[in-house]
C-alpha positions in Angstrom: 191.1 -112.7 34.8 191.0 -115.6 35.9 189.3 -114.2 39.0 185.7 -113.3 39.3 185.5 -109.6 38.9 184.2 -107.1 41.7 185.8 -110.1 44.5 188.9 -109.9 46.5 190.7 -113.1 47.6 191.0 -112.8 51.5 193.4 -115.9 51.7 193.7 -119.6 50.0 193.2 -122.7 52.5 195.1 -125.9 52.8 193.6 -127.1 49.4 194.6 -123.6 47.4 190.8 -122.7 47.1 190.4 -119.4 47.0 188.4 -118.0 49.9 186.5 -114.1 48.7 185.1 -111.2 50.8 182.0 -111.7 49.7 179.4 -113.3 47.3 178.7 -111.5 44.2 175.0 -110.9 43.9 173.5 -112.3 40.8 172.8 -110.2 37.1 171.5 -107.5 37.1 173.1 -106.4 40.1 176.0 -108.4 39.9 179.8 -107.7 39.6 180.3 -107.0 35.5 182.6 -109.2 33.9 184.4 -109.7 30.4 182.3 -112.5 29.3 180.1 -112.7 26.7 177.3 -115.3 25.2 176.9 -114.3 21.3 175.2 -116.6 18.6 177.2 -117.3 15.1 175.2 -118.2 12.2 176.5 -119.6 9.2 173.7 -118.5 6.4 175.1 -120.2 3.0 175.9 -123.5 4.3 179.7 -123.6 3.6 180.9 -124.5 7.0 181.6 -120.7 7.7 179.8 -118.4 10.5 179.4 -115.7 8.9 176.5 -113.5 10.9 177.4 -112.2 14.4 175.4 -111.0 17.5 175.4 -110.6 20.7 173.0 -112.3 23.4 174.1 -110.9 26.9 177.7 -108.8 27.9 179.5 -108.2 31.0 178.9 -111.8 32.4 180.9 -112.8 35.7 182.8 -116.4 35.2 180.0 -117.8 32.6 180.6 -121.4 32.5 177.6 -122.5 29.7 174.5 -121.8 28.2 171.9 -123.8 26.6 168.5 -122.9 25.4 165.2 -124.2 26.0 161.5 -123.6 28.1 161.2 -120.2 26.8 164.9 -118.6 26.8 168.1 -119.0 27.3 169.9 -120.8 30.9 172.8 -119.2 31.7 175.4 -121.4 34.2 177.3 -118.4 35.9 178.6 -120.1 39.6 177.4 -119.5 42.4 174.1 -119.2 40.2 172.2 -121.4 37.5 170.1 -118.4 35.8 167.1 -118.4 33.3 166.7 -115.5 30.8 162.9 -115.4 29.5 163.0 -114.9 25.7 159.7 -116.0 24.8 159.6 -113.7 21.3 162.9 -115.3 20.5 164.6 -112.4 18.8 167.8 -113.2 20.8 166.8 -110.4 23.3 166.5 -111.3 26.7 162.6 -110.6 27.6 163.8 -109.1 31.4 166.1 -110.0 33.9 167.2 -113.6 35.0 165.6 -115.6 37.5 167.9 -117.5 39.5 167.1 -121.5 39.8 170.2 -122.4 41.6 172.6 -121.0 43.7 175.8 -122.7 45.4 178.2 -123.7 43.0 181.5 -122.3 43.9 183.8 -120.3 42.5 187.1 -121.4 44.7 189.0 -122.2 41.9 188.5 -121.0 38.6 190.4 -124.0 36.8 187.4 -126.4 37.9 183.5 -126.1 39.2 180.5 -126.2 37.8 180.4 -126.5 33.7 178.7 -127.9 30.7 174.6 -127.6 30.5 173.0 -130.0 28.6 168.9 -131.3 28.4 169.1 -135.0 29.4 166.7 -137.1 27.1 164.7 -137.3 31.0 164.1 -133.6 30.1 166.0 -132.2 33.2 169.0 -129.8 32.5 172.1 -132.2 33.6 175.7 -130.2 34.2 179.5 -132.1 35.6 181.1 -130.2 38.2 184.8 -130.2 38.0 187.1 -131.4 41.1 188.4 -128.3 43.3 185.5 -126.1 43.7 182.7 -127.0 46.4 178.8 -126.5 45.8 175.9 -126.2 48.6 172.6 -126.2 46.3 169.6 -126.9 48.1 171.0 -128.3 51.6 173.2 -130.6 49.1 176.9 -130.3 49.6 179.6 -131.7 48.0 183.4 -131.3 47.5 183.6 -131.4 43.5 183.8 -134.3 41.1 180.1 -134.9 40.1 177.5 -134.6 37.6 174.2 -133.1 39.0 171.1 -132.5 37.3 168.3 -129.9 37.6 164.4 -130.4 37.4 163.1 -127.0 36.3 159.5 -127.8 36.5 160.0 -128.9 40.2 162.8 -127.4 41.3 164.4 -130.2 42.1 168.4 -130.7 42.6 170.2 -133.8 42.6 174.1 -135.1 42.4 173.5 -138.0 39.3 176.7 -139.3 40.1 180.0 -138.6 42.1 183.7 -138.8 41.6 185.2 -139.1 38.2 188.0 -136.5 37.3 187.8 -132.6 36.8 185.1 -133.1 34.5 184.5 -130.5 32.0 182.1 -131.8 29.5 178.9 -134.1 29.6 177.2 -136.1 26.7 174.6 -138.4 26.3 174.6 -141.0 23.9 171.5 -142.5 21.1 170.1 -144.4 24.3 170.8 -142.0 26.9 173.6 -143.2 28.6 175.6 -140.3 30.3 179.3 -139.9 29.7 181.9 -137.0 30.0 186.0 -137.2 29.6 188.4 -136.8 32.5 191.7 -135.4 33.7 192.9 -138.9 34.3 195.3 -140.5 32.0 195.3 -144.0 30.2 191.1 -144.1 29.6 188.8 -141.9 28.2 186.4 -141.0 30.6 183.7 -142.4 32.5 180.4 -144.1 31.8 177.6 -142.8 34.5 175.2 -145.1 35.4 172.7 -143.2 38.2 173.4 -143.1 41.5 177.5 -143.9 40.9 180.2 -143.1 43.1 183.6 -143.1 41.3 187.3 -142.6 42.0 188.2 -139.1 43.1 191.7 -137.4 44.5 190.7 -138.3 47.9 193.1 -136.2 49.8 192.5 -133.1 47.6 188.5 -133.4 47.2 187.7 -135.1 50.5 185.4 -138.2 50.8 182.5 -139.3 48.9 179.0 -137.8 50.2 178.0 -140.9 51.6 180.4 -142.2 54.1 178.7 -145.7 53.6 179.6 -146.0 50.1 182.3 -148.5 51.1 182.9 -148.7 47.4 183.6 -146.9 44.0 184.3 -147.3 40.4 187.0 -146.5 37.9 187.1 -144.8 34.8 186.5 -147.1 31.3 188.9 -149.5 30.7 191.0 -147.9 28.0 193.6 -150.0 25.5 195.7 -147.0 23.5 197.2 -144.0 24.0 198.2 -143.5 27.1 199.0 -139.8 28.0 196.4 -137.8 29.8 194.0 -136.4 29.4 190.8 -136.7 27.0 189.0 -133.7 28.8 186.9 -132.6 25.8 184.5 -135.9 24.2 181.2 -136.8 22.8 180.1 -139.8 21.7 179.8 -138.9 17.7 176.3 -140.0 16.4 176.3 -137.7 13.6 175.7 -140.1 10.4 178.1 -138.0 8.3 181.4 -139.6 9.4 180.2 -143.2 9.2 184.4 -144.5 10.2 183.7 -142.5 13.9 179.7 -143.5 14.2 179.2 -144.5 18.1 182.7 -143.5 18.9 184.1 -141.3 21.7 185.9 -138.3 19.8 188.4 -136.4 22.4 189.5 -133.3 22.5 193.5 -133.7 24.6 194.3 -130.4 25.1 197.4 -131.2 27.0 198.9 -133.5 24.3 197.9 -131.7 21.1 195.7 -134.5 19.8 192.1 -135.4 18.8 191.7 -139.2 19.5 188.6 -141.1 18.3 188.2 -144.8 20.5 185.7 -147.0 19.7 183.3 -148.1 22.5 182.7 -151.7 23.9 180.7 -153.7 26.6 182.1 -154.3 29.3 179.8 -156.2 31.3 176.9 -153.4 32.0 179.6 -150.3 31.3 182.1 -149.8 28.6 185.8 -150.3 27.6 187.3 -148.2 25.1 189.6 -149.1 22.2 191.8 -146.2 20.1 191.5 -146.1 16.2 194.3 -143.9 14.5 194.4 -140.3 15.8 192.2 -137.7 14.3 194.3 -135.0 14.7 198.2 -134.5 15.8 200.6 -131.6 15.8 203.8 -130.3 17.1 201.9 -127.0 17.6 201.8 -126.8 21.5 199.6 -124.4 21.0 197.1 -126.4 19.1 194.8 -126.4 22.7 191.4 -128.4 22.1 188.9 -127.4 24.7 185.2 -128.1 23.7 184.4 -130.6 20.9 180.5 -130.7 19.7 178.6 -132.4 16.8 176.9 -130.5 14.2 173.4 -130.4 12.0 175.7 -130.8 9.4 177.0 -133.6 11.0 180.3 -132.2 11.3 182.4 -132.0 14.4 183.3 -128.9 15.5 186.2 -127.8 18.0 187.0 -124.7 19.9 191.1 -124.8 19.6 191.9 -122.0 22.7 195.0 -122.0 21.2 197.5 -120.5 23.7 200.6 -122.2 24.9 198.9 -121.7 28.5 196.0 -123.6 29.4 195.7 -123.9 33.2 195.1 -121.1 36.1 198.3 -121.7 38.0 199.9 -118.6 37.0 197.6 -116.1 38.0 198.8 -113.2 35.7 196.4 -111.9 32.9 198.9 -112.8 30.1 196.9 -115.0 27.9 196.7 -114.8 24.6 192.8 -113.9 23.9 192.9 -113.2 20.2 194.0 -116.0 18.2 191.1 -119.0 19.3 189.7 -120.6 16.8 187.0 -122.9 16.1 187.6 -125.9 13.2 185.2 -127.9 11.4 186.2 -131.4 10.5 183.6 -133.2 7.9 183.4 -135.5 5.3 185.5 -135.1 1.8 182.2 -134.9 -0.3 180.3 -133.4 2.5 177.4 -130.8 0.5 176.5 -127.4 2.4 173.3 -127.4 4.2 170.5 -124.7 3.7 169.8 -122.8 6.9 166.9 -124.0 8.6 164.5 -123.5 11.7 163.4 -126.6 13.5 161.5 -124.2 15.6 159.1 -123.1 12.5 158.1 -126.5 12.7 154.8 -128.7 13.1 154.7 -131.1 15.7 153.9 -133.5 13.1 157.0 -132.4 11.2 159.2 -132.6 14.5 157.8 -136.3 15.2 159.3 -137.0 12.0 162.5 -135.6 13.0 162.8 -138.1 15.5 164.0 -140.8 12.9 166.5 -138.5 11.5 170.2 -140.8 11.4 171.8 -137.7 12.9 171.6 -137.1 16.5 171.5 -133.5 16.9 168.4 -133.3 14.9 166.6 -135.9 17.1 167.6 -134.2 20.3 166.8 -130.6 19.2 163.7 -132.3 18.1 163.0 -133.8 21.8 163.9 -130.3 23.2 161.7 -128.5 20.8 158.5 -130.9 21.3 159.6 -130.6 25.8 159.1 -127.1 25.2 155.7 -127.2 23.2 154.5 -130.1 25.9 151.4 -130.9 23.7 149.4 -133.2 25.2 147.4 -133.9 21.9 150.4 -135.9 20.1 150.5 -138.5 22.6 148.0 -140.7 21.8 150.1 -140.5 18.1 153.6 -141.1 20.0 152.5 -144.0 22.1 151.1 -146.2 18.6 154.4 -145.7 17.1 156.7 -146.5 20.3 154.3 -149.7 20.5 154.5 -150.8 16.8 158.7 -149.9 16.7 161.7 -151.9 18.5 163.9 -149.6 17.3 165.8 -145.9 17.8 162.8 -144.5 16.7 160.7 -146.2 19.0 162.9 -145.0 21.9 162.9 -141.5 20.5 158.8 -141.3 20.9 158.7 -142.6 24.3 161.1 -140.1 25.0 158.5 -137.4 23.2 155.5 -138.9 25.3 157.5 -138.0 29.1 158.3 -134.4 27.3 154.5 -133.8 26.3 153.2 -135.1 29.7 152.0 -138.8 28.9 154.2 -140.6 31.0 151.8 -142.5 33.6 152.1 -145.7 35.9 149.7 -147.1 33.0 152.5 -146.5 30.4 154.8 -147.9 32.4 152.7 -151.1 32.7 153.0 -151.5 29.0 156.5 -150.4 28.2 157.9 -152.4 30.8 157.4 -155.2 28.5 158.4 -153.5 25.6 160.8 -155.4 23.3 163.5 -152.3 23.2 165.9 -152.6 26.2 166.2 -148.9 27.0 162.5 -148.3 26.9 162.4 -151.0 30.0 165.4 -149.2 30.7 163.9 -145.5 31.0 160.4 -146.6 32.2 162.5 -148.3 35.5 164.3 -144.8 35.5 161.3 -142.8 35.0 159.5 -144.6 37.8 162.2 -144.1 40.3 162.6 -140.6 39.6 158.9 -139.6 39.7 159.2 -142.5 43.0 156.2 -144.0 41.3 155.1 -147.1 42.4 152.3 -149.5 42.5 151.0 -153.5 43.4 151.1 -154.4 39.6 154.1 -152.2 38.4 155.7 -154.0 41.9 155.0 -157.0 40.4 155.9 -156.1 37.1 159.3 -155.1 38.0 160.1 -158.5 40.3 159.3 -160.3 37.1 161.8 -158.3 35.2 164.5 -158.7 38.4 164.5 -162.2 37.8 164.0 -162.6 33.9 165.7 -159.3 32.4 168.1 -160.0 29.9 169.6 -156.8 29.1 172.6 -156.1 32.0 172.5 -152.4 31.8 168.5 -153.0 32.7 169.0 -154.3 35.3 171.8 -151.8 36.4 169.1 -149.3 36.0 166.8 -151.6 38.3 169.3 -151.7 40.7 170.2 -148.0 40.9 166.6 -147.4 41.3 165.6 -149.7 44.2 167.6 -146.9 45.9 164.7 -145.0 45.2 161.6 -146.7 46.1 160.7 -147.4 49.2 162.0 -150.6 51.3 158.6 -153.0 51.3 159.0 -151.9 47.3 162.4 -152.0 46.6 163.7 -155.2 48.7 161.6 -157.9 46.5 163.4 -156.6 43.7 166.5 -156.2 45.5 165.7 -160.1 46.5 165.8 -161.3 42.8 168.4 -159.1 41.5 170.9 -161.0 44.4 170.2 -164.1 42.6 171.2 -163.0 39.6 174.6 -165.0 39.7 175.4 -163.6 36.1 176.4 -160.0 37.5 178.2 -161.3 40.6 181.5 -160.0 38.4 179.7 -157.0 36.8 181.6 -153.9 37.3 178.4 -151.6 37.9 175.6 -154.1 39.7 176.9 -155.5 42.6 177.9 -151.9 44.5 174.5 -150.0 42.6 173.3 -153.3 44.7 174.9 -152.3 48.2 174.0 -148.6 48.0 170.3 -149.2 47.3 170.5 -151.8 50.5 172.7 -149.0 52.3 169.7 -147.1 51.8 167.5 -148.6 53.9 169.7 -150.5 56.1 169.2 -148.6 59.4 165.5 -147.4 58.7 164.5 -150.4 58.0 166.1 -153.4 59.9 162.9 -155.2 59.6 163.6 -156.2 55.9 167.2 -156.5 56.0 166.1 -159.1 59.4 163.4 -160.7 56.9 165.8 -160.7 54.2 168.5 -162.9 56.1 166.2 -165.2 57.6 165.9 -166.6 54.0 168.8 -169.0 54.5 169.2 -169.9 51.1 169.7 -166.2 50.1 173.0 -165.8 52.3 174.5 -168.5 49.8 174.1 -166.2 46.6 177.3 -165.5 45.4 176.1 -161.8 45.2 175.8 -162.0 49.3 179.2 -163.5 50.0 181.2 -161.8 47.5 180.2 -158.0 47.6 176.9 -157.4 50.6 177.2 -159.3 53.6 180.8 -158.1 54.7 179.8 -154.1 53.5 176.0 -154.6 55.6 177.9 -155.7 58.9 180.5 -153.0 58.4 178.0 -150.9 58.3 176.6 -151.3 61.5 179.5 -151.0 63.2 180.7 -148.1 61.1 178.1 -145.6 62.4 178.3 -147.0 66.4 174.7 -146.5 67.3 173.0 -148.8 69.6 170.3 -149.9 67.6 173.3 -150.4 64.8 175.7 -152.3 66.8 172.5 -154.8 68.4 171.6 -155.1 64.6 175.5 -156.4 64.1 175.0 -159.0 66.4 171.4 -159.9 65.5 173.0 -160.6 62.1 175.7 -162.9 63.8 172.7 -164.9 65.2 170.9 -165.2 61.7 174.3 -166.2 59.9 173.7 -169.9 59.2 176.7 -171.0 58.9 180.3 -170.5 60.5 181.8 -169.2 57.2 179.5 -166.6 57.0 180.0 -165.5 60.6 183.4 -164.8 59.6 182.5 -163.0 56.5 180.2 -160.6 58.8 183.3 -160.3 61.4 185.4 -159.4 58.4 182.7 -156.8 57.9 182.2 -155.7 61.5 186.0 -155.7 62.0 186.5 -153.3 59.4 183.5 -150.6 61.1 185.1 -150.7 64.3 188.8 -149.7 63.3 189.6 -146.3 64.7 188.4 -145.9 68.1 187.6 -147.8 70.7 183.8 -148.8 71.4 182.2 -147.3 74.6 179.7 -149.4 76.4 178.7 -152.2 73.8 175.4 -153.8 74.0 175.3 -156.9 76.1 174.2 -158.8 73.0 176.9 -157.8 70.3 179.3 -159.1 73.5 177.7 -162.0 73.9 177.6 -162.9 70.5 181.4 -162.5 70.4 182.1 -164.2 73.4 180.4 -167.3 71.6 182.5 -166.5 68.4 185.6 -166.1 70.6 185.3 -169.6 72.3 184.0 -171.3 69.1 186.3 -169.8 66.3 189.8 -170.2 65.4 191.6 -167.0 66.7 192.3 -165.7 63.8 193.7 -161.5 63.3 190.3 -160.6 62.4 188.0 -161.8 65.2 191.2 -161.4 67.7 190.6 -157.5 66.6 186.9 -157.7 66.6 187.0 -158.9 70.3 190.0 -156.9 71.3 188.2 -153.8 69.7 184.4 -154.7 72.0 186.9 -155.3 75.0 186.9 -158.5 75.8 189.7 -159.1 77.9 191.0 -162.4 76.6 190.9 -161.3 73.1 192.8 -158.2 74.6 195.4 -160.6 76.5 196.1 -162.9 73.4 196.6 -159.6 71.1 199.1 -158.7 73.4 200.7 -161.9 73.8 201.1 -162.0 69.9 202.7 -158.9 69.8 205.1 -159.8 71.9 205.5 -162.8 70.2 208.9 -162.7 68.0 207.4 -165.2 65.2 204.4 -162.9 64.6 204.8 -161.6 61.1 205.7 -157.9 60.4 202.2 -157.3 58.8 200.4 -158.9 61.8 202.6 -156.7 64.5 201.6 -153.5 62.6 198.3 -154.3 62.5 198.2 -155.4 65.8 199.8 -152.2 67.1 197.2 -149.9 65.8 194.7 -152.1 67.3 196.3 -151.9 70.7 196.7 -148.6 70.7 193.2 -148.1 70.1 192.5 -149.0 73.8 194.4 -146.8 75.5 195.0 -148.9 78.0 198.2 -149.0 80.3 199.2 -152.6 79.9 199.2 -151.4 76.4 201.5 -148.2 76.7 204.0 -150.2 78.8 204.2 -152.8 76.2 204.5 -150.1 73.7 207.3 -148.4 75.4 209.3 -151.5 75.9 209.1 -152.4 72.6 210.4 -148.6 71.5 213.4 -148.9 73.7 214.6 -152.3 72.4 213.7 -152.1 68.2 216.0 -151.5 66.1 214.6 -151.8 63.1 213.7 -148.1 61.8 210.5 -148.9 60.0 209.0 -150.6 63.4 210.2 -147.5 65.7 208.2 -145.5 63.4 204.9 -147.8 63.6 205.8 -147.6 67.4 205.8 -144.4 67.8 202.4 -143.5 65.9 200.8 -145.7 68.1 202.3 -144.1 71.1 200.9 -140.7 70.3 197.3 -141.8 70.9 198.3 -141.1 75.0 198.5 -138.1 76.5 201.2 -139.5 79.3 204.6 -137.1 79.6 206.7 -140.2 79.5 205.5 -140.8 76.0 207.6 -137.5 74.9 210.4 -138.5 77.4 211.1 -141.9 76.1 211.7 -140.2 72.3 213.2 -137.5 73.3 215.9 -139.7 74.6 216.4 -142.0 71.8 216.6 -138.9 69.6 220.2 -138.9 69.2 220.0 -142.4 68.1 217.2 -141.8 65.0 217.6 -141.4 61.5 215.7 -138.4 59.4 212.7 -140.1 58.8 212.7 -141.2 62.6 213.0 -137.6 63.9 210.3 -136.4 61.1 208.0 -138.6 63.1 209.2 -137.8 66.1 208.8 -134.2 65.9 205.8 -134.5 64.3 204.3 -136.5 67.3 205.9 -134.8 70.3 204.2 -131.1 68.6 200.8 -132.4 68.6 200.4 -131.6 72.4 201.8 -128.7 74.2 203.3 -130.7 77.4 205.5 -133.0 75.3 206.2 -129.6 72.8 207.5 -128.1 76.0 209.7 -131.0 76.8 211.0 -130.7 73.4 211.9 -127.1 73.2 213.5 -127.4 76.9 215.9 -130.0 75.0 216.4 -127.3 72.2 216.7 -124.7 74.9 219.7 -126.8 77.0 221.4 -127.7 73.5 220.8 -131.5 73.6 218.7 -131.0 70.5 219.6 -128.5 67.6 217.5 -126.2 66.8 218.5 -126.7 63.1 216.9 -130.2 63.2 213.7 -129.1 64.0 211.9 -128.3 61.0 209.4 -125.1 60.3 206.1 -127.1 60.1 206.6 -128.5 63.6 208.0 -125.2 65.1 204.7 -123.8 64.0 202.7 -126.2 65.4 204.2 -126.1 69.0 203.4 -122.5 68.4 199.8 -123.0 68.1 199.6 -124.4 71.5 199.3 -121.1 72.6 201.4 -121.6 75.7 203.1 -118.9 76.7 206.1 -120.8 77.6 206.6 -122.6 74.6 206.0 -119.0 72.4 208.9 -117.8 74.3 211.1 -120.3 73.8 210.0 -120.3 70.1 210.4 -116.5 69.7 214.0 -117.2 71.7 215.6 -120.0 69.2 213.3 -119.0 65.7 212.3 -115.2 66.2 208.7 -114.4 65.2 207.8 -117.1 62.5 204.1 -115.9 61.4 203.6 -112.0 60.2 200.7 -110.2 60.8 198.2 -110.0 57.5 199.6 -106.4 56.8 202.5 -107.8 56.5 202.2 -110.5 54.4 200.4 -108.2 52.3 203.0 -105.8 52.0 205.1 -108.8 50.6 202.6 -110.0 48.4 202.3 -105.9 46.8 206.0 -106.0 46.7 206.8 -109.0 45.0 203.5 -108.5 42.8 204.7 -105.0 41.5 208.6 -106.8 40.6 207.0 -109.6 38.6 204.9 -106.6 36.3 207.0 -104.1 36.2 210.2 -106.2 35.2 210.9 -108.7 32.6 211.8 -112.1 32.9 215.3 -113.7 31.9 
């Protein structure tokens, strides 16, 4: 520990993710580890677990377990395993079935975790930050909520981003929440298909490179230090002061915090109440929080000063962990019970319990049994009710196999907003659509009063075919009350983006309706992103479609909005051979619109000579602002033209401002000409520390510049001590004999062989383990 048994680390990548020599096979032929799954029972209801048994042992980095569908589901990366136990004797009937493979194990401080049954009958799980995943061809770089549908064996990323996630919970309406390792927040509320902030530098971009936006965590008022990593939505009925609150175990600050949830457009914000638990004991580390059948809250306390795996030594205190129970002062013991022995009729009765635990457990048992005969009874109860019990009956109908287009036509008109919400969600999940349902959904898009239902409708539009989703999207775009919603605008964008390149005819038809251009949702959120989409992926059809957008724009102001997006998409590299249609539209704009910085940039990137000349003129104009000059420098360097190179070199040789000199050096790096390296070397003695750092990064990036640089070191013009080790290693990477010879002459052999490196590691490890620290 903390490494998987049977595997050997062969290297760490640049993000300190471990690379192992092999993949552990699944049980029963796996490498046996130290993990166990144990069952603890309170036989007399006094809150103390007094009966214990072992279900499995010898597991290797097991993360989570849930029961259901005739056995136990065990998350042991890289696998999701199912251990059958049909007779429920707590002894597996056979070796496990492998349902999923591909969860990464590069970092035991993150990775897949927290299995939960969702209200829809899918298995949901969280995924921490640093580990990667490649499951059923779906690849993602950590930080996600995922789900798996056992009957169809479908795997999906439900939502992405959010932090190093280590918990997952559903509230009574079926909303998805998790904690986080971010500060000044109590976590994340995930809409289906949502994309949230990530640690971009370490954990990579979003799956969709055309997301063009992301959400933040829930806004928060209260205690700010990080972090609320183990959270539940408490709805147990026995602690009224905390009913509906987020309860957060905050291991890093030895605290348990309750926070109230308040609606915030279609999502939530949180406000802290007085803390539930505080202590000066730095070993108090709540790592898991759960609500129990008695309505109490149970906390798993790691009880160790060390919480992370940054230090790989296996010196954790493994005998001091404990489980606490927080209960009401007047709580009475509950007698032992087994819901599995109840009839289906009795389980339906449990759906009206004030304790969410009983409702969720009854739902899971009804889903296990999948008894079609109770569907009429559940349907009658649902249609007569309008509260929580009606919603529970709806979920139970789905668990029993009773959800259908015919039922949806009724439930889409139900008075309970979350029966409408979940009707839409299930229709989208199953890709169900009929002409009648489509008409109902269009009407809902026009009239639905609840923002979360509209949010669900926007998310589901991504899952239906374009011919069905575009009429719904059109109506949602017209809902002006959602322009400043925290989730809906991007959900609409992601649904539109999903069809933007495969259904261009639908996009054109949408934009041929001139009034739609003036809708605030289009103006503020969609038009620029749509334009950016077509120029970011620079195929001929996409660039031609960009021209079509410009031709459809009904006003000059609309064209300006499009130019903003088109220019963003073109950033980075020059466009080779843009379509004539796009060049024509750009030319019309150039001769009819004011030459704003965005228009100059757009036209220059397309290669319009007049725009290039004006950009160079602006770059040479001393009255041009520093920010505009910075952008012009980036813009013009992308073209890699000879006139621009001469301008950049000329400005660099005369520029006095240090920050500006660094900008010019960075721009010149795009050129391969030897004189660029010569100019930088000639100014070396005049450079300050930051400039020299930038200069040597640039000089070491190309072999011809590296050779010139090293020759100056060899001549004594540049001091050996002024060259950073990283730059020396970068120059050696060119694998040029002359360069390598000069590096060895002045710095020796910098790279150790694998054998030498291992010898050094073994020596240091021996020193650490055999000697006492001070």
